[in-house]
N, C-alpha and C positions, 0 to 999 in steps of 0.2 A: 462298477467295481473293477479293480485291476485284475486282469486275467493272468493266471500263473501257468506253469507247465502242465502237460497232460497228466503226469503222475499226481501232481498236487490236486488237480481237478477231481481225480478219482477219490482222493481223501475227502474232499468236500461233499461228494455224492454220498459216500458212506455215512458221514456225520448227519446229513439230511435225513437219512433213514433211521437214525438212532432214537428218534422219538415216535416211531411208527406206532399206531394204535394197536392195542391188543384187546381180546375179548374181555369184558368186564361183567360182573354180576348185574342183574336187573336193578335199576334205580328204584328206591322207595321215596315217594314224594315227602319232603320234609316241611314242617311248619316254618313260617317266617319268624325267627326269633330276634330280628334286628330292629331296634327302635332307638332313635337318638335319646340320650339322656337330657334331662331338663337343663342341666348346667354342665358344659364341657369340663373334662377333668383338667385340673390345673397342672401344668408342666412346662418346662422350657420348650420353646419352639424349635424342633429339629429343622435341618436344612434339606429340602427336596428340590434340587436344582432345576428339575424339569417343570416345576409349577410356576404359574404366573401369580397365583393367589392361593393362600393356605387357609382353609376353613376348619377351625378346631372342632366344629360340631359334626363334620363329616370325616371322622377318622376311625380307624379300627377300634381304638380305646373308647371313643365316645359312642359308637354305634353297636358294638358287640359286647354285651354284658357277660360276666363270668357265670357259669352254671350256679344254680342255687346251692348255697353252702360252701362255695369255692371263692377264693380270692386270687387275683393276679399275683404272680410271684414278683418279688422286688427285683428291679433292674438297676444296674449301675448307670449313673448319669453319663451320657455320651456313648453308651454301649450300642452294639448292633441290635441287641434285644430291645432297647428303648426306642431306637430308630424305627424298627419294624412295628412296634406297638402303636405308633402314632402315624403310620402310613395313611395317606388320604384315600378315601373311597368315593366313587361316583354316587350321587344321590339315588336313593331307592334301590331297585334291583333291575337295572337295565340288561339288555341282551349282551352277551359276550361277543365282541366283534373280531373278525379275522383281520389280518394285516391289510387286506384290500377293501375293508369297510363292510364286507358282507357278514351277516350273523353266523355264528357257529351253528353247526347242525344240532348239537346236543345242548339245549338251554336249561336242562334240569339238573346239571351237575353243580351249579354255583349258588352261593348265598349272597354274594356281593361282588362288585368289580372294582379293582384298584384304579385310582386316578393316575395312570401312568401310560405313556405312549407305547405302542407296539412297533412303531416303525412302518416304513412303506415297502418292505421286502419280506419275503417268507423266511425270516431268519430267527426271530426271537421266539424260539420254541421252548421246550421244557427245561433243559439244563441251562439254556441261555437266560431264561427268566431268573433262575437262581443266581447265576453269575452277574446279571444286571443289577439285582438288588444288592448283592454283596459289594460290587464295584461302586455303585452309587453311594452307598454308605461310606466307604473308604474315601471316595473323592470328596464327599461333603465334610469329612473329618480331616482332610488334607493329609491323609496317610498314603501318599502317592506310591511310596516304595512297596507298600503291601498289595498294590493292585497288579497282580500277575496271574496268568493262567497258562496251562500247557496245551499246545495244539494236540490234536489226536496223534500226530506223528511223534509226540514226546518232547518237542522243542519248547522251551520257555518263551513266553511272550509278555515281557514286563511293560507296564504303562510308562515307566520312567524313560525307557528307550524311545517309545513312541512320541512322548511330549517333547523330547529333545530333537525331534525331527528325523529319527531313524525309522526305516520301514523294513519289514521282513523281505528278504530276497531268497527265492526258492531255486535251488539247483539240485535236481534229482530228488533225493530224500534228505537233503541238507537244507538248513535254514540259517542265513546270516543276516545281520542287521546293517543296512547301508544308509548313510546320511542323504536324505532326499528332500527335506523340507526345513523351514526355519523352526526353531523352538517355539512351542505354542502350548500353553497350559489352560486354554479356555475350554468352556463346556462343549462347544460344538466339535472341537478336535477330540475331546474325550469320547464323544459319541461315535466318531469315526473309528477310534480304537476299538470300541465295543463291536462295531460291525465286523471287524476282522476276527474278533474272538468268537462271535456267533457263527461265523462262516467255517472256522477251522477247529473249533472245540465242540464237545458234546458230552453226553452221559458217560461214554467210555473214558475220556480223558479226565473229566471232573471226578468221577468215582475214585480214580487212582490218587488224586490230590487230597481228598478228604480223609479224615481219621475216624475209625470205627467208634461208635458209642456202644459199650458192652451190653447195656440194658436200657430198654425204652423208659424205665422209671427214672432215668437220669436225663431225660429229654430237656432241651433248652430251646428258647427262641433262636432262630438262625440255623438250627440243625436241618439236615436234609435226608429225606427218605429217597434212596437212589438205587436203581439197578442200572449199572453201566453195561452197554452192549449195543447190539444191532439186531433187534430193536432194544431200546431201553427207555427209562422214564425217570423223572425226578420231581418231587414236590418239596416245598420249603415250609418249615414250622414258623408261623408268624407270631404266635403268642402262647403262653403257658399259664394255666391257673392251677391252684392247689387247694385241697381240703386241709385247713389248718389243724384239724384233729387227727385224721388218718394219714395225712401226707400224700394221699392219692392225687395224681396229676391228670389234667386234661389239656388238650392242645388244639390249635387252629392250623389248618393247612391251606396253602395256595399253590397254584400251578399256572403255567402256560401249557400249550400242547401243540399238536400238529394238525393242520397248518398253523403257522405262527398266529397267536391270538392274544387278546388282552389278558393280563394276569388276573386271576379271579380266586376268591375265597371259596373253598370247597364245602359242599354239604357232606353230611355223614350218612351214607345210604343205608347203613345197617343199624343205626340207632337214631331215628328221627327225633326222639324225645330230648336228646342233648345236642342235636345238630345246630350249628356247624362245628361244635366241639367234638373231639375224639377222646376216647378213654385209653389209657395206657394198658389196661387189662383187656386186650383184644384177642388174646390167644396167639397162635403161631403166624397168623396172616393178617396184615392190615389191609382192609378193603376200602379203597377210595372209589369215587364214581367211575373212573376210567382206567384204573390200574390197581393191581394187588402187589403188596410188598411183604417180604419176610421180616421177621423181627430183627434179623442180623443186618438188615440193609439201612439202618439208621447211621448217619455219619455227620461229621462236624468240621468246619473250617479251622 
């Protein structure tokens, strides 16, 4: 990775700490609620560029059934919510692996592991996983101009600049874009752009880009529970189900963490009876296996 000035290196170090682990309540073992359906759900095949082969029987929608009495909320064709719903999962319940191939220390936090690479560097941590999923969706939809995030310094980093061959040039606390490469819109070059984002963005910057969701009862797939800071953490809502009679909602959460690790579907440590689903009626604090969030920390792209 290209080395920048000493000042910018300090920013990178701070971002690295932004997903630092904080104390969490003891985990309660949850039953395994995941079983493939006999017939995969019919739907148009979304585009997941990192996959060599897509197995419709090993997706979130096929493997994770709604809670009894609930139905998955309708999603618009081609939407981020639909794309998340049909994300591929690894078969069974394998260990969550770190970026270096070693198993994560805590293997009781997850119900399933997403079939998506984590990279070979300690970069794709919590906020990075959220940005990865969002950027992958936009890239698959060819919405290139919408792929942009802000560095922790506050400077914008648009993918359109990157794919045209421009690269960020750091001078003190300023960032400018300089033409250094030929235009390239292939997937490998897109992944290189993401490496820059993971290095210089984090929970602090992402939380400032997102918009507050006033009430968790308005939750949608693609929303993010996030505490921006040093340390901070972020988890993403993968799917939402609703009781057609009461209107009550339940939702699924996924995360990466520190060190960088595979994105995984979270268990519900405080309500094993509905795990891995979470209830919007959780009081003032949302307890997840490795972090707690306030009700006011739900945000949206």
